[in-house]
C-alpha positions in Angstrom: 248.7 -21.4 146.6 248.4 -20.0 150.4 246.0 -17.5 151.5 247.8 -13.9 152.0 245.5 -13.0 154.6 242.7 -11.3 152.5 239.7 -12.7 153.6 236.6 -12.0 150.9 233.6 -13.5 150.7 230.6 -14.9 147.8 228.3 -11.9 146.9 225.7 -15.2 146.5 224.9 -17.5 149.4 223.3 -19.7 147.5 224.7 -21.2 144.2 222.7 -22.2 141.4 225.1 -24.8 139.9 223.4 -27.9 141.2 219.8 -27.1 139.8 219.1 -29.4 137.4 215.6 -28.7 135.2 214.0 -31.9 133.3 214.0 -32.0 129.9 212.8 -34.1 126.9 213.7 -32.8 123.1 211.7 -34.6 120.8 214.6 -35.8 118.7 215.2 -37.6 115.5 217.8 -39.8 113.8 220.1 -39.8 117.1 221.3 -43.3 116.8 225.0 -43.8 116.6 226.3 -40.4 117.2 230.1 -40.5 118.0 230.6 -39.4 121.5 234.7 -38.2 122.3 235.8 -37.3 125.5 239.2 -36.6 126.9 241.5 -34.1 128.9 245.3 -33.0 129.2 246.3 -31.5 132.5 249.3 -30.2 133.9 249.5 -33.3 135.6 251.8 -36.7 134.3 250.1 -38.7 132.1 248.6 -41.4 130.7 246.1 -39.0 129.1 243.0 -41.2 128.3 240.2 -40.6 125.1 237.3 -42.9 125.1 235.6 -42.7 122.3 232.1 -44.5 121.8 228.7 -44.1 119.7 225.3 -43.8 121.0 222.4 -45.9 121.0 219.5 -43.6 121.6 218.7 -40.6 123.2 217.1 -42.4 126.2 219.6 -44.6 126.6 222.9 -44.1 128.8 224.5 -47.1 127.2 227.3 -46.5 124.6 229.1 -48.6 122.4 232.9 -48.6 122.2 234.5 -47.1 118.8 237.3 -49.6 118.2 240.3 -49.7 116.0 240.7 -45.4 115.4 243.7 -43.7 115.2 244.0 -41.0 118.2 246.7 -38.3 117.8 247.1 -35.6 120.8 248.7 -32.5 119.4 250.5 -29.4 121.0 250.1 -26.2 118.8 253.2 -25.7 117.0 255.0 -28.6 119.1 254.9 -32.1 120.1 252.5 -34.6 118.9 251.9 -38.2 120.2 249.8 -41.2 119.0 247.6 -42.9 121.6 247.3 -46.6 122.2 244.3 -48.4 122.6 244.7 -50.1 126.1 240.5 -51.4 125.9 237.7 -50.9 123.3 237.5 -47.6 122.7 239.9 -46.0 125.4 242.9 -44.7 123.7 245.8 -43.6 125.9 249.3 -41.7 126.0 252.4 -43.4 127.4 252.7 -42.3 131.3 256.4 -41.3 130.0 254.8 -39.1 126.6 253.4 -35.9 126.6 252.8 -33.8 129.3 250.6 -30.6 129.4 252.2 -27.3 129.9 250.3 -24.7 131.4 250.0 -21.7 129.1 250.1 -24.0 126.0 247.2 -25.1 123.8 246.4 -28.9 122.8 243.7 -30.4 120.1 242.9 -34.1 119.6 242.8 -35.6 115.9 240.5 -39.0 115.1 240.6 -40.7 112.1 238.1 -44.2 112.7 238.5 -47.2 111.3 236.6 -46.2 108.2 238.9 -43.5 107.5 236.6 -40.2 108.9 238.4 -37.8 110.3 237.7 -35.8 113.4 239.3 -32.9 115.3 238.7 -30.4 118.0 239.4 -26.8 118.3 242.8 -26.4 120.3 242.5 -25.6 124.1 244.6 -23.4 125.6 245.7 -24.8 129.2 244.5 -22.9 132.6 246.6 -22.4 135.7 245.4 -24.6 138.2 244.0 -23.3 141.4 244.3 -24.3 145.0 241.5 -26.3 147.3 242.2 -24.6 150.2 240.0 -27.4 152.5 237.0 -29.5 151.7 234.9 -30.3 154.8 231.6 -32.1 155.6 228.4 -31.0 157.7 226.0 -33.2 158.8 222.5 -31.9 157.3 219.1 -33.3 156.4 217.4 -33.5 153.5 213.4 -34.2 152.6 212.7 -37.5 151.3 208.7 -37.5 149.6 208.7 -41.6 150.0 209.2 -41.2 154.0 207.2 -39.2 156.7 210.7 -38.2 157.9 213.5 -36.3 156.9 216.9 -38.1 155.9 220.6 -37.4 157.7 223.3 -37.2 155.7 226.8 -35.5 155.2 226.9 -32.3 152.7 230.6 -31.6 151.8 231.7 -27.9 151.1 234.8 -26.1 149.2 236.7 -23.8 150.1 239.1 -22.5 147.6 241.9 -19.3 147.3 241.9 -18.2 143.6 245.3 -16.3 142.2 244.1 -15.9 138.6 242.9 -12.5 137.8 240.9 -13.0 135.3 237.3 -15.3 135.2 238.2 -18.6 136.1 235.9 -21.7 135.1 236.4 -24.9 137.2 234.4 -28.5 136.4 234.9 -30.8 139.2 234.8 -34.3 139.0 234.4 -36.8 142.3 235.1 -40.1 143.3 233.7 -41.8 146.7 234.8 -44.8 148.2 233.8 -46.0 151.7 233.9 -49.3 153.5 231.4 -51.0 154.7 229.8 -54.6 156.1 227.6 -56.9 155.1 224.6 -58.2 157.8 226.3 -61.4 158.6 229.2 -63.7 159.0 229.4 -66.8 157.2 229.6 -69.7 159.6 229.3 -72.8 157.1 228.6 -73.2 153.6 227.0 -76.1 151.2 229.7 -77.6 148.8 227.8 -81.4 148.2 227.5 -81.2 152.6 227.4 -78.7 155.4 231.0 -77.6 156.0 232.4 -75.2 158.8 233.5 -71.7 156.6 237.1 -71.6 158.1 236.8 -67.6 158.9 233.3 -66.7 159.0 234.4 -62.9 159.3 236.3 -63.1 156.1 233.9 -61.9 153.7 232.2 -59.3 155.9 234.1 -55.9 155.3 234.8 -54.7 151.9 235.9 -51.4 150.1 233.9 -50.1 147.1 235.1 -47.2 144.5 233.1 -45.5 142.3 232.6 -42.1 140.6 230.1 -39.7 141.8 227.7 -39.3 138.4 226.5 -35.7 139.1 228.3 -32.6 137.4 229.4 -29.8 139.5 230.7 -26.4 137.7 231.3 -22.9 138.7 232.2 -19.7 137.1 234.1 -16.6 138.9 232.2 -14.0 136.9 229.9 -12.9 139.8 232.4 -13.1 142.4 234.1 -9.3 143.8 237.1 -11.2 145.2 238.9 -14.1 144.7 238.1 -16.5 146.6 235.4 -19.3 147.0 233.9 -20.0 150.6 230.9 -22.6 151.0 230.9 -24.1 147.8 228.2 -27.0 147.9 229.3 -30.1 146.1 228.5 -33.8 146.8 225.2 -35.1 149.2 225.7 -38.2 150.5 222.7 -39.8 153.0 221.8 -42.8 155.1 219.4 -44.4 153.0 222.4 -46.2 152.0 225.6 -48.1 153.9 228.0 -45.6 152.6 228.6 -43.9 155.5 228.1 -46.3 158.1 231.7 -46.9 159.0 233.9 -44.8 157.1 233.7 -43.1 153.3 236.3 -40.9 151.6 235.7 -38.0 148.8 238.0 -37.5 146.0 237.7 -34.0 144.5 239.4 -33.7 141.2 239.3 -29.7 140.4 239.6 -28.9 136.9 240.5 -25.4 135.7 238.6 -24.9 132.3 238.1 -22.4 129.5 234.7 -20.5 129.4 233.7 -23.0 126.3 234.0 -25.9 128.3 231.9 -24.3 131.5 229.4 -23.7 128.9 229.2 -27.2 127.5 229.1 -28.9 130.8 226.6 -26.2 132.1 224.2 -27.5 129.3 225.2 -30.8 130.1 224.2 -30.5 133.4 221.0 -29.1 133.0 219.6 -31.6 130.4 220.8 -34.5 131.9 218.2 -33.9 134.6 220.8 -35.3 137.6 222.1 -38.3 135.8 225.2 -36.9 135.2 228.6 -37.4 133.4 229.0 -37.0 129.5 227.7 -40.9 128.9 224.1 -40.6 130.5 221.2 -39.3 128.3 222.6 -36.0 125.7 220.7 -34.1 123.7 222.6 -34.2 120.3 222.1 -30.1 119.9 224.8 -29.8 122.6 227.6 -29.5 120.7 231.5 -29.6 122.1 234.5 -28.4 120.2 234.9 -31.6 118.2 233.9 -31.6 114.3 233.9 -33.9 111.2 236.8 -32.4 109.3 235.1 -32.7 105.9 231.2 -32.7 107.2 230.7 -29.6 110.0 227.1 -30.4 109.6 227.6 -34.0 111.5 226.8 -33.9 115.0 229.2 -34.8 117.4 229.0 -35.2 121.2 231.6 -34.8 123.5 234.7 -32.3 124.5 238.1 -32.4 124.2 239.7 -30.1 127.2 242.9 -28.6 128.6 242.9 -28.0 132.4 244.8 -27.0 134.8 244.1 -29.6 137.4 244.7 -30.4 141.0 243.1 -32.5 143.7 241.7 -33.3 147.6 241.1 -35.8 149.6 238.9 -35.9 152.5 238.0 -39.1 155.3 235.2 -38.9 157.3 233.7 -41.3 159.8 230.2 -42.4 160.3 227.8 -39.3 161.4 227.3 -39.1 165.3 223.9 -39.6 167.0 222.2 -40.5 162.9 219.8 -42.9 161.8 220.4 -45.5 159.0 217.3 -46.1 156.9 219.4 -48.8 154.3 217.3 -52.1 153.7 219.1 -54.8 156.0 218.9 -58.5 156.1 216.9 -60.8 158.2 217.1 -64.4 159.1 213.0 -64.5 160.3 211.6 -67.5 161.6 212.5 -70.9 161.3 210.4 -72.8 158.6 210.6 -76.6 157.3 212.0 -75.6 153.9 215.0 -73.4 155.0 217.7 -75.4 153.6 215.7 -77.1 150.6 217.5 -75.2 147.9 220.7 -77.0 149.1 219.6 -80.4 147.9 218.6 -79.4 144.5 221.3 -77.2 143.7 223.9 -78.2 140.7 228.0 -78.1 141.7 228.1 -75.1 139.4 226.2 -72.8 141.9 228.7 -74.2 144.9 229.4 -73.1 147.2 226.2 -71.8 149.2 226.9 -69.7 151.9 224.5 -70.3 154.7 224.3 -67.9 157.9 222.4 -67.4 160.9 221.4 -64.7 163.6 224.4 -64.1 165.8 222.2 -65.1 169.0 221.8 -68.4 167.5 218.5 -69.8 166.0 217.8 -71.4 162.4 221.1 -71.7 159.6 219.5 -70.1 156.2 220.1 -69.6 152.7 220.9 -66.3 152.4 221.5 -63.6 149.3 225.2 -63.3 149.1 224.4 -59.8 149.4 223.8 -60.5 152.9 226.8 -62.5 153.6 229.8 -61.9 151.2 230.7 -58.0 150.7 232.3 -58.9 147.1 228.8 -59.4 145.7 227.8 -55.6 145.9 230.9 -54.9 143.2 233.4 -54.1 146.5 236.7 -55.4 147.1 238.2 -56.9 150.1 241.6 -55.2 149.7 242.3 -51.7 151.0 243.1 -49.3 148.7 246.6 -47.3 148.9 245.2 -44.3 149.7 242.9 -45.7 152.9 243.7 -43.9 156.4 241.6 -45.5 159.2 
């Protein structure tokens, strides 16, 4: 979709969708509630439905529900039985059903115990284009220090072709390239040996979902365009922006009912984000026990028009970073003592030293092995330097 040359502006310059109010409900009997989340889009599958149970209102841990029969159905049309590809994770075939804008879809779930649940039908709304995503260097106050923390605020512009009110959910995934603090000149495996490639574990790439929930609707717009919508903010209190950073913006055009559901989740989760965070059970989605309407079932099944956009940014210029760094420190008589009492199961033990020389010391793997941060050495296929 292209901008037809007509420029529109938002009436409100400050958008309320990121505000999150703390909430601590007094709830009982909230263990082992069923949680079902899924979405079908206009993009090719596979589509995923996740099923779990809660462990408590003050816990974010979910227990997967295995052995369920999950079926995706198009109203008056095709249907497909999903396959459990991992505990509690059910998927359509990559060559199976594909969502079509304007058609309606629902899911049916029958647990291993024979209890049946189903969602209401959701009509798939047309996707809307993302014109651009851009980043601006901004500061944020940090009460833990005496100075403001700098970082990138990401913004979104979008042209809207749908003449009706539109409702949006954004899910974001970040990937960043980073270094650890030291090379590995040597290692211990029964004796001290030279490490063959001292810089081989120095640089990694890490991908993770952004937990915050981002929603917006056009009910108060006077013209069909979103300009300067603030999304994710990344500060310099971590390594994320130190070398290069990428943000994938996944935009879902959703129903008004789905928008209300995610708005409520956003308000009640106090910034924890995502459906699998702490969730009060009175936030009901569109999924019900077929024989027991009173059972509290968490989650939502969506049919949504989908589009995406990816942005890359380099380290913000002239900005100080404040993340904690490893230090070698002064030499001491017991620098290598951990080696002499180590067991083969702990080998190899990496050693390092200051680039300017000095003592060789045993350091945490977090200081010398970027994989210890849950990252990968391999560059992602989409990565652009």
